[in-house]
N, C-alpha and C positions, 0 to 999 in steps of 0.2 A: 380779380379772376373769379368768374362765376363757378359756383359749386358743381361738381359732376352730376350728370342726369342718371336716375336709376336705370339698371338694365331692363330689357323687356321681360315681361312675365314668362316664366318657364312654361313652355308648351302652349302654343297658340290655340290648342284645341278647346280652350275655355271660351266657346262660342255659344251665342244664343240670343235670342230677341223675344222670347216668351215672356209674359208679364211676371210669372213666378221666377224666372231666372234673372231677369233685370232687377227684380226686388232684392234678390239675394246679393247680387253684385254691389248694389247700392248700400246695403246693410254692411257688407264686408269692407267697402271703401271707407264707411264712416268710422267703424271700430278699428281699422287698421292704424289710425292715428293715435290711438290711445294704447299705451304700453301696458296693457292688462291681459290676464289670461282669456282665451276664448275656446269655447267648445264648438267643433263642427260635427253635426249629426246628420246622418244620412244612410240610405241603403247602400249595399255593396255596389261598386262600380259606377257611382254618381259623380265622382270627382272631388272628394273631400281633400286630397292631397293638393290639387289646383287651387282650391280655396285658401288652403293654408299658404301656399306660395304667394298668393295675391295679398294676404294679410301681411306677409313679411315684406314684399317688395314696394308695398305702398305705405310702409310705416317708416319713421325716423331710423329704424334699424336696418334699413335696406343694404347698407354697406357692410354690415356684420354677416356672420355666417347664418345659413339656414341648414340646420341639422335634423335629419329625420331618423326615426326609429319605429319599426313595427313590433309592438309589444307582444303580439301573438305568436311570434316565431321562435321565442326564447323561453328556456326554463326559468324559474324564479332566480336561482343563484346567477345564471348568465345574465338575465335582465338586470339584476342589481349591478353586476360589474359593468355592464355596457352603459348604464346610466351614470353611475358614480365613479367609475374606474376601480382600480385595484392596485395595491402595492406589491412589490416583488415578494414572494413567499407567502402571499395571503392565503393560497390553497395549492394543492397539488397541480403542477403545471404552470404556476404563475412565476415564470423566471425573470420578469422584468415589470417595471410600472406600466400600467395601462391607463391612459387619459380617457375618461368617460364623456358621454354625450353632453352632459351639463357643462363640463369644462370647455369642450369644443364649441358649444354655442355661446359662450360668454360674449356679451355685447350684441347678440343676435336672437335668433328664434329656435326654440326646440319643438319640433312637430312630433307628437307621440300618437302614432296610429294604433287602433285596436286597444284603446285604453281600458275598456272594461274587462280585458284579460289579465290585468295586473293584480298579483295577490295582495291581500290586505297588509302584509308586512312590508312590502315594497312601497304600497300606497302611502304608508306612514312616512317613509323617507322622502317620497316626492313631496308630501304636504309640507315638511319642514324646509325642503329646498325652495318651494314656492313661497312660503310664508316669509322665511328669513333670508333667502338667498345663500344659505349655507348647507354644507354636507361634508362627509368624511369619505375617503376612498375606502373600499373594502380592505380590511386589514390594516387600516392607517389610523393615526391618532391626531393628525393635523386637520384642523377645521378650515375648509376652503370657502371663500366667498365669490359668488358669480352674479352677473346681471343678465338674466335670461327671461325671455318672454315664452311662455308655454302656450302652445296650441294643441289641444287634444282632439282626437276624432274617435268615433265609434258609431256602429250601426245599431247598438242596443240602447234600450231605454234606462238611462243611468238612474233617474229617480226610483224606478222599479228595482233596479239592482240594489240601491240603497235600502229600500224596504225589504229586500230579500236578504240583507246582510252580506252582500258581495262587494259592495263598494261603500267607502267611508263617506258619511254625510258631510263632514268638515271639509274633506278634500273636494267634493262636489261643489260645495259653497265657494271654496276658494277659486276653483278653475272656472265656474260659470259666471264670470262677470258679464259675459254676453254669450248667446248661443245662437249659432247660425245653422239652420236646417237646410240641407240641400235638397231641392225637389227632385223626385225620380223622373226619368225621361218620358214615362208614359203620360205624365201630365204637361210635357213640353213638346207637344206635336209640332208647334211652330219652328223648333230647333232642329228636328230630326234631319231634314234635307240639307241644311247648311253643314251639320256635322258630318253627314254622309259624304257630301262632296269634299269636305276637307280630308277625311280619311282616305277617300278614293284617290285623290291627287297625290297624297303621300305614298300610298302603296304603289301607285303607278310609277312613281320615281324610283322606288326600291326595286321594282321589277325591270328597271331599265327602259321602260317604254316612253315614246316621245310625248304623248299627251293623253289625258283622259277624255274619251268621247262622250261621257255622260251617261245618265240612267234613262231607260226607256220609260215611257208614261206608265206602263204596267208596273215596272220596278219601283217607280217613285210612289205610286198608289200603295203598293205593298209596303213600303218603308213607313208611311204615315200611318197606315191602319194597324200595324203591328203593335202589341202591348208593351214590347221590351222589358220583360221581367229582369233581365240582366243589366239594364241601364246602358250607359254609354259604353262601358267595356264590352258588353255583348254587341252593340251596334258597330263598334270599331272592327270586331272579329268578324262579324257577318259581312261588312263591306269589304275587308281585306280578302275573304275567301271568295266572294262573288266576283270581284276584280280579277283575281288570279285565275279563276276558272273561265273567265270570258276571253276569247281570242283577242290579241292586240288590235287596236283600231275599231273595235266593235263596241257599241254601247251594252251596258249590262242589261240583260233582259230579265234575269231571274236572280232574286236574293236568296242566298243559301242560309237560311236562319238556323237550321239544325244540321251539323255535319254528320250526325249519326242517322239521319233519316234515310232509309233505304228499304225497298221491297225485299231485300235479302238480309235484313238485320236479324241477327240470331236471337231466339227467345232466351230469356233468362234461365240458366240451370238446365238447358236442353242439350240433348246430344244427337248426333247424326245430322244428316242433311235434311234440308227442308224444301218442300215443294213450293213453286210460287204462290199457290193459293194460301199457303200458311206463312208466307215470308214476312209480311208486315206484322208488327206488334198488334196482337188483338186489343180491342178496347177493354177497359176495365170491366169486370164482371159487375152486374147489378148489385150483388151482395157484397162486392169489395170495391167500393168507391175510393177516390183519393182520400187521404187523410186530411182531416180539417185541423186548422184553418188552410184554405187553398184559395187560389185565384181562379174563380169559375170560368171567366173568359178565356184564360190561359189553358185550362183543362179541356173546354170545348174545342178551342182551336187546335190543340194537340190531337185530339180524337178526330177531328175533321181531316187534319194533314195525314194521319195514319191511314184512315179509310180511303182517302184519295190515292195515296201511294199504292195501297194494296189493289185498288180497282185498276189503276193504270198499268200495274205489273201483270195483272191477269189478263187484261185486255191487250198486252203488248203495246201499250201506248196509243191504241186506237180510241180516240176520245168519245166517239159515239157510243161504242161498246162499253166503256167505262161508265159513261153516264147511265146506261141501262142497268148495269150491275148495281148501281147505287139508287136506282128508282128516280133518276133525274132527267130532266131535258138536257139536250146538248148545251144550250145556252145557260142553264143553271149550273152545269159543271164548269163551263168556262168562267162563270163569275166567281165560283169558289177557287178555282186555280189562281185567278187574278188576286183574289183577297189573301191567299196564302203565298203568293209570290211563286207559284208552281207552274208557270207557263212553260211547256215543254219545248225542246229545240224543234226548229222548223222541219227537220227531217222526220220527226215523229208525228207531226200534225196531220190529222185526217179530217177533211171538210166534206 
């Protein structure tokens, strides 16, 4: 009888054909076969959890459990209890024994997200569990043995955290058998449209619509040109918003990158009504630029979007008049609207 096949990877949104992403998948597939700790490094929203799942399901441990824990969501005492469990009476409210994530992951993989947020004291206990496969429950005296592969993830520079005294050097050495760095979406322009189509089809089903009609050429251009500071998570949110705001059966014409963008957006700490002329957020004053470090392209794009929104609002969406307010020709204005995915509905177009 042939051995069972591994299940499909969790979440088919691990899509991409860009060189940087294909290299990452190749590296992940290679190290998956080795039962050693791995660190997955990357910006927020890049899909580190999906890479951890790939490491698990392509490993000899795929029939074992894949247990996940976000270390940033718990206090030190709760994190210790979640990781190692506790005995009844270990602390106030501990009325029964709790089995921790290390025990739950025995024979499988334990994914620790936001690893840089773990306190030094808990890091010491993790180090012993990784080094010897042994630990004790909180409030317990029995030493437990487990066989667990650790996959850690963070968006921080762990060597810098070691230098700053926030992370143990010996734990980093033990966890970093290999390090996989997930490239941000802004360097994966070849993958944007494939991911966008995937998310659009998913949300179309959720909305109960029969089919997804696709993106207009203008929308596709806007998707590829955008810098995606929020990575795949931001792309997913933008696509879901854009599909939901588009009538069923019609292709998506405009990508809603910023749900807060509005000519009537209130100013911070302001009171009372605002006139259309003051509705859009003003650009940062020359003596109050964005704090550094910052993404220059992102800040320029944000400023352009605000000014375009303000001009369109004052011109009541008459584009020739909006262009005049900005000192642009009509065609220059249209090019900027396409660049930022701001092509207005047909009823507002003035030619």
